[in-house]
SEMARKOL-549324 format. One record per atom (N, C-alpha, C): residue in three letters; x, y, z. Coordinates in steps of 0.001 Angstrom, whole numbers, plus 500000, padded with zeros to 6 digits. Atoms other than C-alpha are relative to their C-alpha. Example, Ala and Ser with C-alpha at 12.3 -4.5 7.8 and 13.67 -1.06 7.14 Angstrom:
REM SEMARKOL-549324
ALA500890498810500000/ALA512300495500507800/ALA500900501200500000/SER499180498810499940/SER513670498940507140/SER499230501090500730/
This chain:
REM SEMARKOL-549324
MET499278498752499758/MET617957469410247747/MET500950499910501192/PRO499055500040498871/PRO619446468721251210/PRO501265499200499703/ILE498816500786500354/ILE621773466062249772/ILE500929500823499112/ALA499196499173500903/ALA622914468413247004/ALA500697501120500762/ILE499403498925499212/ILE623495471242249479/ILE501159499467500850/SER498940500595499171/SER625528468928251731/SER501255499734499182/ILE498854500291500876/ILE627747467846248825/ILE500708501290499607/LEU499404498730500417/LEU628275471423247642/LEU500734500673501155/LYS499331499419498828/LYS629135472549251169/LYS501318499271500284/ALA498792500797499754/ALA631633469688251600/ALA501077500282498962/CYS499041499723501077/CYS633237470582248262/CYS500491501448500004/GLY499570498608499933/GLY633611474236249224/GLY499283500927499052/GLU500745499153500941/GLU631117475529246649/GLU499075500966500735/ILE500829499115499180/ILE629003477034249444/ILE500863500559501112/ARG499139499352499017/ARG630864479570251579/ARG499228500442501244/GLY500800499516498889/GLY627999480677253795/GLY499766498946501070/ASP500263500882498874/ASP627088479218257161/ASP498599499396499849/ILE501306500661500094/ILE624285476630256996/ILE499642499298501314/GLU500322500552498691/GLU624350475663260659/GLU498666500584500468/GLY501313499532499563/GLY620783475837261923/GLY499006500180498871/ASP500906499901501146/ASP619275475760258422/ASP499424498633499646/ILE500611501223500516/ILE616906473190256952/ILE499653500217498533/PHE500284499934501428/PHE616493472439253254/PHE499024498872499648/VAL501030500981500352/VAL613372470704251947/VAL499612500193498544/GLY500420499905501393/GLY612561469913248330/GLY500558498859499175/GLU499541501033500935/GLU612856467402245526/GLU500746500678498862/LEU499149499381501019/LEU615664468267243150/LEU499791499314498655/ALA500181500529501352/ALA614799467820239462/ALA501336499997499262/LEU498755500112500763/LEU617426466996236846/LEU500461501334499426/ASN499625498693500544/ASN617334470561235530/ASN500311501015501101/GLY499624499119498906/GLY618058471999238981/GLY498847500705500684/THR501138499375499338/THR614543473165239837/THR499619499210501248/ILE500424500609498744/ILE613060472445243247/ILE498507499729499926/ARG501398500395500152/ARG609791470515243160/ARG499280499921501346/ARG500877500075498838/ARG606888470487245603/ARG500142498644500700/VAL499933501235499220/VAL606934467893248412/VAL498771499885500885/ARG501074500228499052/ARG604348466334250674/ARG500517500140501435/GLY499651500005498586/GLY604297466775254430/GLY500846501163500463/LEU499140498871499627/LEU606011470166254527/LEU499537500667501288/LEU500511499298498818/LEU603730471664257182/LEU500489499383501311/PRO499460500558498752/PRO604608469173259947/PRO501517500106500110/MET498540499820499955/MET608290469449258960/MET500359501365500575/ILE499695498645499553/ILE608264473205259511/ILE499661500175501481/ILE500396499885498594/ILE606406472950262806/ILE501011499300500905/GLU498994500730499216/GLU608896470354264062/GLU501331500751500005/ALA498747499232500066/ALA611858472430262847/ALA499949501197500935/ARG500154498855499101/ARG610520475441264724/ARG500131499583501462/SER499941500470498618/SER610112473416267911/SER501411499595500406/LYS498616500400499717/LYS613741472237267614/LYS500969501186499994/GLY499163498812499922/GLY615040475790267406/GLY500732500365498729/PHE499341499623501252/PHE616078475943263746/PHE499588501420499610/ARG500230498573500243/ARG616355479524262505/ARG499333500286498658/ARG500607499749501305/ARG615371479253258853/ARG499911498700499209/ILE500234501189500802/ILE614134476780256279/ILE499763500431498556/PHE500163499728501430/PHE614291476726252471/PHE499048498946499424/ILE501053500897500481/ILE611250475247250723/ILE499722500243498528/PRO500420499758501390/PRO609891474771247174/PRO498966501115499946/VAL500930498875500115/VAL608012477839246009/VAL498562499511499812/ASP501346500529500216/ASP605048475630245054/ASP499317499592501299/ASN500571500357498699/ASN604534474786248746/ASN499627501219500842/ILE500060498795499194/ILE604224478387249832/ILE498638500209500661/ASN501323499698499467/ASN600456478501250369/ASN499702499288501316/GLU500365500771498819/GLU600306475816253043/GLU500736500417501265/ILE499214499653498804/ILE602785477519255389/ILE499946501498500316/LYS500037498547499830/LYS601758481189255275/LYS499591500435501405/MET500454499622498667/MET600347481096258806/MET500923499488501100/ILE499037500504499024/ILE603441479663260518/ILE500964501108500384/GLU499099498971499501/GLU605354482103262693/GLU501129499370500805/GLY498917500453499136/GLY608602481800264630/GLY501181499381499282/ILE498878500524500778/ILE610889480648261811/ILE499995500698498647/ASP499888499348501308/ASP612181482336258648/ASP499891498950498901/ILE500265500955501077/ILE610851480543255571/ILE500307500667498664/PHE499590499442501286/PHE612444481136252166/PHE499559499069498864/PRO500385500817501158/PRO610686479798249031/PRO501010500178498866/VAL498993499944501067/VAL613073478920246196/VAL499533499200498784/ASP500349500658501264/ASP612759477885242553/ASP501032498972499574/SER498937500852500533/SER616120476245241952/SER501140499867500997/LEU498814500213499185/LEU619280474902243532/LEU500971501169499854/ARG499104498861500237/ARG621281477733241932/ARG499594501185500857/GLU500498498885499195/GLU619080480252243742/GLU500422499858501462/VAL499615500253498615/VAL619804478633247108/VAL501506500223500186/VAL498544499877499898/VAL623563478428246491/VAL500431501457499921/ASP499636498585500149/ASP623793482045245322/ASP499627500793501250/TYR500406499297498772/TYR621891483198248402/TYR500959499690501145/LEU499101500394498911/LEU624089481230250791/LEU501394500590499823/ASN498706499385500282/ASN627148482727249082/ASN499928501532500009/GLY500146498553499906/GLY625754486253249508/GLY499917500718498677/GLU500018499384501327/GLU625343486872245779/GLU498620500514499602/VAL501354499533500283/VAL621558487339245695/VAL499240500109501321/GLN500870499887498837/GLN618791488226248130/GLN498720499210499758/LEU501277500705500069/LEU615736486089248870/LEU499001500665500936/THR501061499429499169/THR612423487299250239/THR499335498900500795/LYS500636501027499170/LYS611114485318253169/LYS498485500148499978/VAL501464500016500014/VAL607458484382253449/VAL499468500939501077/GLN500671499120499052/GLN605316487046255079/GLN498778499280500551/THR501100500743499398/THR602982485364257536/THR498723500838499997/ILE501293499338499955/ILE599286486170257497/ILE499236499510501219/LYS500738500309498783/LYS596867486168260406/LYS498936498952499739/TYR501036501024500096/TYR594585483208261021/TYR498641500660500194/ASP501298499329499931/ASP591119484583260225/ASP499028499294499064/ILE500968500725500817/ILE588101482614259034/ILE498621500654500045/THR501293499347499835/THR585375485169259704/THR499265500173498664/ASN500636499794501307/ASN584740485668255981/ASN500014498748499133/MET499954501239500753/MET585173482037254956/MET498589499416499827/LYS501269500661500267/LYS582266480113253406/LYS500249498504499832/TYR499810501452500061/TYR581853476358253830/TYR499587499410498662/GLY500431500524501306/GLY580009475812250540/GLY498575499485500045/VAL501375500449499781/VAL576882474032251801/VAL499628500358501437/ASP500441499563498676/ASP574764474909254832/ASP498845499153500491/PHE501014500840499386/PHE572548473048257245/PHE498589500547499780/ASN501333499428500167/ASN569682475485256721/ASN499413499753498610/GLU500510500345501328/GLU569361474276253124/GLU499137498741500019/VAL500784501235499893/VAL567757471027254362/VAL498570500365500385/LYS501401499714499746/LYS563985471357254129/LYS499302498748500537/GLY500650501156499403/GLY561791469131256287/GLY500982499214500858/HIS499101500887499235/HIS563458466164258010/HIS500215500504501426/SER499824499370498685/SER562817467795261396/SER500555499023501028/PHE499518500984499025/PHE563405464571263366/PHE501482499705499776/ALA498598500296500321/ALA566672463777261558/ALA500895501191500333/LYS499192498806499730/LYS567913467352261849/LYS500192500196501502/ARG499889499873498560/ARG567173467428265567/ARG501016499004500560/ALA499052501022499551/ALA569088464177266081/ALA501433500385499639/VAL498669499596500447/VAL572045465488264061/VAL500506501183500824/GLU499597498841499200/GLU572094468769266001/GLU500484499565501388/ILE499592500498498684/ILE572265466878269311/ILE501345499286499909/ALA498738500724500180/ALA575035464605268002/ALA501158500969499768/ALA498948499025500290/ALA577006467577266664/ALA500360500805501236/ALA499751499188498807/ALA576600469533269911/ALA500900499279500989/GLY499189500757499055/GLY578169466729271938/GLY501104499195499369/PHE498998500775500743/PHE580499465315269242/PHE499767498494500188/HIS500365501404499874/HIS578638462004269422/HIS499942499332498629/ASN500281500755501216/ASN578298459234266856/ASN498496499988499765/ILE501412500093500321/ILE574965458892265054/ILE499815499006498862/LEU500330500973501047/LEU573386456160262934/LEU498750500474499277/MET501158499625500823/MET571102457222260079/MET499668498848499063/TYR500391501063500923/TYR569104454695258114/TYR498748500431499237/GLY501125499657500853/GLY566585454901255306/GLY500299499611498569/PRO499803500407501400/PRO566086454138251604/PRO500888500985499247/PRO499179499091500816/PRO568394455595248934/PRO499193501224499574/GLY500658498771500423/GLY567561459202248155/GLY499193500693501081/SER500797499397498930/SER565993459963251522/SER500697501190500666/GLY499321498795499510/GLY568640462599252357/GLY501093499771501020/LYS498982500290498974/LYS571163460832254609/LYS501321500711499689/THR498725499387500381/THR574246461961252711/THR499880501514499955/MET500206498557500090/MET572809465430252066/MET500082500649501381/ILE499966499459498638/ILE572290465997255795/ILE501406499881500587/ALA498661500228499430/ALA575661464480256752/ALA501023500989499448/GLN499058499065500613/GLN577554466716254292/GLN499938501377500631/ARG500196498660499436/ARG576163469757256077/ARG500287500071501492/ILE499689499973498566/ILE577137468738259610/ILE501159500954500327/PRO498922499063499665/PRO580455470664259471/PRO499548501450500080/SER500447498605499983/SER578479473868258870/SER499362500392501326/ILE500541499678498674/ILE576958473607262383/ILE500986499627501112/LEU498945500254499017/LEU580184472529264103/LEU500784501295500243/PRO499192498791499749/PRO582419475162265754/PRO501141500112498987/TYR498819499800500827/TYR585126476714263595/TYR501204499340500664/LEU498763500546499451/LEU588495475052264000/LEU500829501123500607/THR499049499045499437/THR590830476871266353/THR501298499926499193/TYR498726499997500713/TYR594305477722265102/TYR500751498691500194/GLU499295501246499717/GLU595815474681266822/GLU499304498809499350/GLU500740501087500653/GLU593045472379265556/GLU500214500038498495/SER499756499864501436/SER593513473745262053/SER501377499479499623/LEU498656500527500252/LEU597239472971262266/LEU500006498479500041/GLU500054501457499879/GLU596510469414263422/GLU499430499368498740/VAL500655500564501189/VAL594150468728260521/VAL500839500247498755/SER499225499645501197/SER596283470538257949/SER501262499170499880/LYS498805500839500038/LYS599367468502258924/LYS499693498636499383/VAL500391501298500559/VAL597518465275258102/VAL499801500123498487/TYR500244499803501436/TYR596381466641254727/TYR501286500309499252/SER498711499717500624/SER599895467907254016/SER500769498718499735/ILE499280501263500142/ILE601307464420254544/ILE499523499210498792/VAL500544500752501138/VAL598973462903251938/VAL499960500841498733/GLY499983499142501181/GLY599427465847249563/GLY498635500488499592/ALA501386499634500320/ALA595766466854249804/ALA499657501434500370/LEU500297498603499707/LEU596101470489250865/LEU499721500748498706/LYS500382499238501183/LYS594391472797248400/LYS500865501258499894/GLU499223498788500236/GLU595811475992246971/GLU499673501111500991/ASP500397498931499084/ASP593936478047249582/ASP500543499768501404/SER499279500120498746/SER596329477042252348/SER499422498955500931/MET500346500971498980/MET595315475344255592/MET498518499620499967/ILE501389500436499864/ILE592118473477256486/ILE499357500828501110/PHE500616499105499028/PHE589836475972258244/PHE498731499419500617/TYR501261500548499524/TYR586595474013258579/TYR500169498544500421/PRO499984501431499679/PRO585916470639260210/PRO499861499192498711/PRO500058500753501264/PRO586625468139257400/PRO498821499035499962/PHE501043501002500218/PHE583956465870255941/PHE500553498945499065/ARG499471501101500804/ARG585076462465254648/ARG498885498992499758/ASN501074500903500401/ASN582738460145252764/ASN500579498869499149/PRO499396501094500770/PRO584670456982251752/PRO498928499065499444/HIS500912500944500638/HIS583031454429249463/HIS499744498814500914/VAL500371501127499148/VAL581252451492251076/VAL500986498836499865/ASN499022501077500224/ASN583892449150249589/ASN501438500449500269/VAL498664499491499717/VAL586842451141250946/VAL500855498910500647/SER499091501002499435/SER589886449026251793/SER500376500366501434/THR499594499766498612/THR591180448642255343/THR501096501054500077/ASN498911499025499989/ASN594372450569254537/ASN499498501403499708/SER500523498678500334/SER592416453413252970/SER499183500582501145/LEU500858499529498913/LEU590099453606255960/LEU500801500395501236/ILE499287499729498743/ILE592505453390258905/ILE501454500400499789/GLY498623499630500285/GLY595813454129257155/GLY500893498772499914/GLY499047501099500127/GLY598847452011256443/GLY500571499941498606/GLY499388500190501304/GLY600396450553253324/GLY501485499767500110/THR498560500225500025/THR603954449758252292/THR500752501244500466/VAL499542498711499476/VAL604738453441252755/VAL498816500573500774/PRO501204499654499220/PRO602345454236255631/PRO499547501440499784/ILE500604498681500130/ILE600001457143255029/ILE498703500024500801/PRO501253499914499249/PRO596992458423256989/PRO498811499527499163/GLY501219500440500670/GLY593602456917256164/GLY498856500967500241/GLU501166499146499895/GLU590086458313256127/GLU499694500390501444/VAL500245499682498589/VAL589799458120259922/VAL500846501198500428/SER499117498886499648/SER592796460441260292/SER499624501275499245/LEU500373498847500798/LEU591638462720257480/LEU498722500674500512/ALA501234499446499422/ALA588339463180259340/ALA500225500583501377/HIS499687499492498661/HIS590112464375262506/HIS499380501380500210/ASN500695498748499653/ASN588157467190264193/ASN498829500295499082/GLY501114499783500906/GLY585410466686261630/GLY499041498829499986/VAL501047501013500159/VAL582946464128260268/VAL500495498886499090/LEU499758501182500823/LEU583541460577259001/LEU498656499363499732/PHE501316500512500365/PHE580436459433257101/PHE500185498673499268/
């Protein structure tokens, strides 16, 4: 989309002022604007640089609803953007919502673990101080079950911590439809995970499991 907008502006097809605007989106052959990865950190960086407004794919709208300080316009097509910039149509900017996790549910809870008093005590101490912990035992003894529930006894993510984690997930395209990451993440990579998958990297570098577990638990 930004390349198409630049060409149309240079050719005189766009009469409106685009100074201070940012355009993000993958342009399909039929003119629609497709979802992109990494939009959340783009918007945060644009806001810090003083840009006034940004045009994004409508399919990305959920992950940026809690960002204030910049006008965000979701669009379906290139024609929609051009008509708006030429003053022919009106677009509705995203209405921000307040960061509130008081009614959120994690899904599993630490109090569901019955018995295992020694293991639970050790995990509680590790969680309280954000320490590492080594659990050992035969298959089926409850190691993974207990580890999965550690985020439920960790503090809720603050707004800034939630942004940090959500930016990483946005880059890898792993943000769910329910917007940002509110709880400490839990990552459980396979024992045969590759080095790139664990610590990040690749031909096109992307975050690995260590980064995806930021402010949470890497099991």
